[in-house]
Steps between C-alpha positions, in 0.01 A plus 500: 500500500145400415346477163333842518831669580672316212223608263533864609880484458448362144259786418744759638784341300302508180407864562864592541575315174242719331643816651837388363356470158338838538836653596644347176212648295551840663870484409426411137258782469691774676837416350370542145236769560531877489285504810639508853336336789354745757647418837194550722255371244673197368842414660417540869169302493662213324803497730271523801289203376812289443637590840170424672468162331853414581451599870194260507676219310848494658417382855266236351751367253777493772250307729444260204873453441547415868209251480572341171881526491548482122862436423506748204339816650674688789402809703791692333324455166180652651695794640665555163162469319346768727796739437498443129120541475509825692766639268324367188167657599655835467762467223256338262357850439835668425613555147873481592467151655725254328319212333753238605484593880124519500462178326743328748276623788181403322633140425637459854161592655307286264737199560455518873134558486456207257698269735271588791191470281601149373559371848178625652 
């Protein structure tokens, strides 16, 4: 991978970290608010943004893993991150989401993204 590709991957990774923080903020707001998130106005655009960013990021990070071969990040972790993030991007708007489960997903996503970010 060249320097430009690495820089782009770093930007994408940091954007995903911001989206993860945004999901946590949505959860904190909607879990304590009387308001409900409108599906087509709020939930779907956020979930679609997360999905789109993951679709752009995943092949790049897998290519980077193959190139760099870090001993502490594996393709399975990336697959798990994608699955957790897609679930989180929807459940963060639901009042009945359990705090513990959401926080586990949030922390898992943040941990993997931070490992990638630190090694770039």
